[in-house]
C-alpha positions in Angstrom: 125.8 31.6 169.7 125.2 30.1 166.2 127.1 26.9 167.0 124.6 25.8 169.7 121.7 27.0 167.7 123.1 25.2 164.6 123.4 21.9 166.4 120.0 22.4 168.0 118.4 22.8 164.8 120.7 20.4 162.9 121.9 23.1 160.5 125.6 22.4 160.5 128.5 20.5 162.5 132.2 20.3 163.0 134.7 17.7 163.1 138.3 17.4 164.6 139.2 15.7 161.6 138.4 19.0 159.3 139.5 21.9 161.6 137.9 24.9 160.0 135.9 23.1 157.3 132.1 22.9 158.1 129.8 20.1 157.3 126.4 21.4 156.2 123.4 19.4 157.2 120.2 18.9 155.7 118.4 21.6 157.4 121.5 23.9 157.0 121.4 23.2 153.2 118.0 24.5 153.1 118.7 27.9 154.8 122.0 28.0 152.6 120.1 27.3 149.3 117.3 29.5 149.9 119.9 32.3 150.7 121.7 31.6 147.3 118.2 31.3 145.3 117.5 35.0 146.5 121.0 36.0 145.3 120.8 34.5 142.0 117.4 36.2 141.3 118.6 39.7 142.5 122.0 39.2 140.6 119.9 38.2 137.2 117.6 41.2 138.0 120.6 43.5 137.9 122.2 42.4 134.8 125.0 39.8 136.2 126.1 36.6 134.2 127.0 33.9 136.5 130.4 31.7 135.8 131.9 29.2 137.5 136.0 29.2 137.5 138.2 26.2 138.6 139.3 25.3 142.0 143.2 24.4 141.4 145.1 26.4 139.2 148.7 26.7 138.1 151.1 28.7 140.2 152.2 30.7 137.3 148.4 31.9 137.3 149.0 33.5 141.0 152.3 34.9 140.1 150.9 36.9 137.2 148.1 38.2 139.5 150.2 39.0 142.2 148.7 36.5 145.1 151.9 34.5 144.8 154.1 37.4 146.3 151.2 39.3 148.4 149.3 36.3 150.0 151.3 33.0 149.2 151.3 32.4 153.2 147.6 32.0 153.3 147.3 29.5 150.3 147.1 25.9 150.1 149.5 24.3 147.2 149.9 21.0 145.7 152.0 19.4 143.1 150.3 17.8 139.7 152.7 16.6 137.1 155.8 17.8 138.5 154.3 21.6 138.7 153.0 23.7 141.3 149.3 24.3 141.6 147.5 26.4 144.2 144.0 25.9 145.8 142.2 29.4 145.0 142.1 31.7 147.8 140.3 34.4 145.8 137.9 34.1 142.6 139.1 37.1 140.8 141.7 35.6 138.6 139.1 33.3 137.3 137.1 36.0 136.2 139.8 37.9 134.5 140.4 34.7 132.4 136.9 34.4 131.7 137.1 38.2 130.3 140.1 37.5 128.4 138.7 34.5 126.6 137.4 36.6 123.8 137.8 40.3 122.5 135.3 43.0 123.9 133.7 45.9 122.3 133.2 49.3 124.3 129.6 48.5 123.7 129.9 45.3 125.8 130.8 47.0 128.9 130.1 47.0 131.7 130.4 43.2 131.9 129.2 41.7 135.2 130.4 38.4 136.0 129.3 36.8 139.2 130.5 33.5 140.8 129.6 31.6 144.3 133.1 30.5 144.4 134.6 28.2 147.0 138.1 29.2 148.2 140.4 27.9 150.8 142.7 30.1 153.0 145.1 28.8 155.5 143.8 30.6 158.9 145.6 29.8 162.0 144.3 27.1 164.1 143.6 29.5 166.8 141.5 32.0 165.3 138.7 29.4 164.1 135.9 30.3 165.3 132.3 28.1 164.1 131.4 29.5 160.7 132.4 33.4 161.5 136.2 32.2 160.7 137.1 29.2 158.7 139.2 27.9 156.0 137.1 26.7 153.1 134.3 29.1 152.3 132.1 30.3 149.3 132.2 34.0 148.5 129.3 35.6 146.3 131.8 37.1 144.4 131.2 39.5 141.2 133.8 41.2 138.8 132.8 44.1 136.9 134.9 45.3 133.7 134.1 48.5 132.5 135.2 52.0 130.9 136.6 54.9 133.2 133.4 56.8 132.6 131.3 53.9 134.0 132.9 54.0 137.4 130.7 56.1 139.4 127.5 54.8 138.1 128.6 51.1 138.5 129.7 51.8 142.3 126.3 53.3 142.7 124.6 50.2 141.6 126.5 47.8 143.6 125.9 50.2 146.8 122.3 49.8 145.8 122.4 46.3 145.6 124.1 45.7 148.6 121.8 47.9 150.4 118.8 45.8 149.2 120.3 42.8 150.4 120.9 44.4 154.1 117.7 45.8 154.3 115.9 42.5 153.3 117.4 41.1 156.7 116.9 44.4 158.8 120.6 45.2 159.0 121.8 48.8 159.3 125.4 49.4 158.4 128.1 52.2 158.2 131.1 52.2 155.5 134.7 52.7 155.5 136.9 53.4 152.7 140.2 51.5 153.2 143.2 52.8 151.7 146.6 51.6 150.5 148.1 48.9 152.4 152.0 48.7 152.9 152.3 45.6 151.0 150.8 46.7 147.5 151.4 46.6 143.8 151.0 49.4 141.4 152.0 52.8 140.9 151.1 55.7 143.1 149.3 57.5 140.3 147.0 54.2 139.9 146.3 54.1 143.4 145.3 57.8 143.8 142.9 57.6 140.8 141.4 54.5 142.2 141.1 56.0 145.7 139.6 59.1 144.1 137.2 57.3 142.1 135.8 55.5 145.4 135.7 58.7 147.1 133.8 60.5 144.4 131.3 57.9 144.1 130.5 58.1 147.8 130.3 61.6 148.0 128.1 61.8 144.9 125.6 59.5 146.5 125.7 61.5 150.0 126.8 58.5 151.9 128.9 59.4 155.0 132.1 57.3 155.6 135.6 57.2 157.5 138.6 56.4 156.3 140.7 53.3 157.1 144.1 54.0 156.5 146.2 51.2 155.3 143.4 48.4 155.1 142.7 48.2 151.4 143.5 45.0 149.2 146.9 44.5 147.9 145.6 45.4 144.5 143.3 48.5 145.1 141.3 50.4 147.9 138.0 49.5 148.7 134.6 50.2 150.5 133.8 48.3 153.5 130.2 47.7 154.7 130.0 47.1 158.2 126.6 45.8 159.2 125.1 45.9 162.8 122.9 43.1 164.1 120.1 42.8 166.5 123.0 42.7 169.2 124.8 45.7 168.2 127.7 43.7 167.1 129.2 45.0 163.8 130.4 42.7 161.0 132.4 43.4 158.1 130.8 41.7 155.3 130.3 43.4 151.9 133.3 45.3 150.0 133.6 47.3 146.8 137.2 47.1 145.4 138.3 49.2 142.7 141.4 47.8 140.7 143.5 49.0 138.0 146.2 46.9 138.5 144.9 43.2 137.4 143.9 44.3 133.8 147.4 45.5 133.6 148.9 42.4 134.8 146.9 40.2 132.6 146.9 42.6 129.9 143.2 43.2 129.5 141.8 45.4 126.7 138.9 46.4 124.9 137.9 47.7 121.3 136.9 51.6 122.0 135.2 53.7 119.4 138.0 54.8 117.9 139.2 51.3 117.2 142.1 51.6 120.1 142.8 49.1 122.8 142.3 50.8 126.2 142.3 48.8 129.3 139.0 48.2 131.0 139.0 49.1 134.8 137.9 46.2 137.5 135.6 46.2 140.2 135.8 43.5 142.9 132.4 43.0 145.0 130.5 40.9 147.6 127.1 41.5 148.8 127.4 38.4 151.8 131.3 38.0 151.9 131.7 34.6 153.0 128.2 32.5 152.8 129.1 30.6 155.8 130.1 33.7 157.8 126.6 35.4 156.6 124.7 32.1 157.6 126.4 32.3 161.0 125.5 36.0 161.5 121.8 35.8 160.4 121.6 32.6 162.8 122.5 34.9 165.8 120.5 37.9 164.4 117.5 35.8 164.4 118.5 33.7 167.2 117.5 30.7 164.8 114.0 32.1 164.4 114.7 32.6 160.5 111.8 34.3 158.2 109.7 31.8 156.7 111.3 31.8 153.4 114.7 30.8 155.1 113.4 28.4 157.7 114.4 24.7 157.3 110.8 23.6 158.3 108.1 26.3 157.6 105.1 24.7 159.3 104.7 21.8 161.7 101.1 20.1 161.9 100.6 18.8 165.5 98.2 16.3 165.9 96.4 16.3 169.5 95.3 12.7 169.3 94.3 9.7 167.5 90.7 10.9 166.9 92.2 14.2 164.8 94.8 11.8 162.8 92.8 11.6 159.8 92.2 15.2 159.6 95.7 15.7 160.7 97.0 14.0 157.7 94.8 15.9 155.2 96.2 19.3 156.4 99.5 17.9 156.1 99.0 16.6 152.6 97.6 19.8 151.6 100.7 21.8 152.8 103.0 19.3 151.0 101.0 19.8 147.7 101.6 23.5 148.0 105.4 23.1 148.4 105.5 24.3 151.8 108.7 22.7 154.0 106.3 20.8 156.4 106.2 17.9 158.8 103.7 16.1 160.8 104.0 15.0 164.7 101.4 12.4 165.5 103.5 11.0 168.5 101.5 9.9 171.5 102.8 12.9 173.5 101.3 15.6 175.3 100.4 18.8 173.0 102.1 21.0 175.4 105.6 19.2 174.9 105.1 19.1 171.2 104.6 22.7 171.0 107.8 23.6 173.3 109.8 21.6 170.9 108.7 23.0 167.5 108.8 26.4 169.2 111.8 26.6 171.1 114.2 24.0 169.7 113.1 23.4 166.3 112.1 27.2 165.9 109.4 26.6 163.5 107.4 29.8 162.1 104.0 28.0 162.1 102.5 25.2 164.2 99.3 23.9 163.0 97.1 22.3 165.8 94.7 19.7 164.9 92.2 18.7 167.7 88.6 17.5 168.1 87.4 21.1 167.8 89.1 21.7 164.5 88.0 18.6 163.2 84.3 19.6 164.0 84.9 23.2 162.4 87.0 22.2 159.8 89.7 24.8 160.7 93.1 25.0 161.8 94.6 26.7 165.0 97.5 28.3 163.6 100.3 29.2 166.7 103.3 31.2 165.8 106.6 31.5 167.5 105.7 34.5 169.5 102.9 32.3 170.9 99.6 33.8 169.3 97.2 31.6 168.1 94.7 32.1 165.0 92.0 30.1 163.8 91.4 29.9 160.1 90.5 27.2 157.4 93.6 25.2 155.8 93.0 27.0 152.4 93.3 30.3 153.9 96.8 29.5 155.9 98.0 27.9 152.7 97.4 31.2 151.0 98.9 33.3 153.8 102.3 31.1 154.0 102.8 31.0 150.4 102.4 34.5 149.8 105.0 35.0 152.8 107.4 32.7 150.8 106.8 34.2 147.5 107.6 37.7 148.4 110.6 36.6 150.8 109.2 38.7 154.1 
């Protein structure tokens, strides 16, 4: 249970005064920021530009986008200067306004705008569950504005990006194509064109999928990625949504090669989905035994006795200087107790045991979470762990 592991490892907490609004503790922020550093590196490599859009915007925006008619029961509202404002439940209107801020040529497309945007949705109290179902969460959104002839290529690029992310963590997944729901907007022709666009992209990639009738977004059909964790459970995380409607609602255009003003097509997509939910899934998938690059504490130096204090401090300082997240345990406790706490409660990837033998030989005993111990020099260990962190293995 990620809630118990999160408490043991001091990752996150919940309070009755904030139901559905998680608190991230210092250790949890290390996991979260390491995950977001990976996300940013990957998106830079794939041609995305990062933006930030306002948390609160006027109700008129949400009426234009269609959210007010189709999603208002899940939205939080407030009044500012006698006008209705909404706390955003989704990031897409902000990306649309960013695109519409200036004219665009067909040569600029596709334009890939990424946002780690915090959203708020009013979930029923009885459905709240740890990090899996919350009322405030950060989505790793991106919105791609493109020409019609770029649909298949862009969907393939997004599929490959999401596959890279899930493979990194050892997740298998399957795909569903979710079609038009009863509560939707737009013409039958646009919905058919968008659905066929997703079908054609999946079939050109030779990817098997099932149809999930009526579970699309209100503005367009979507491909849902259902990942399978180490316990065999499935989680819907990544999505690719093809949207013909929002460019119409906001009158988006670009200048084509004939100096005409056609509308761009829009993709909405997420990889992690909710960052909070994904961290909950990772916590249970790894049972808190995060890969070294994600682990809150990457190594812990365990001092066996006062006789090894000076050498233990030297090794600890060497690891700190190498920018490894390390702590020194020099308490007057039995080494067995110190190992158990580091290995099973804190789930530290590497325990560096420093006793009289290590002082004499100028080495360290490196114990892993699967109870294997290897002797090496401190310099060799620094080289090993920094390579694992750098390569995110």
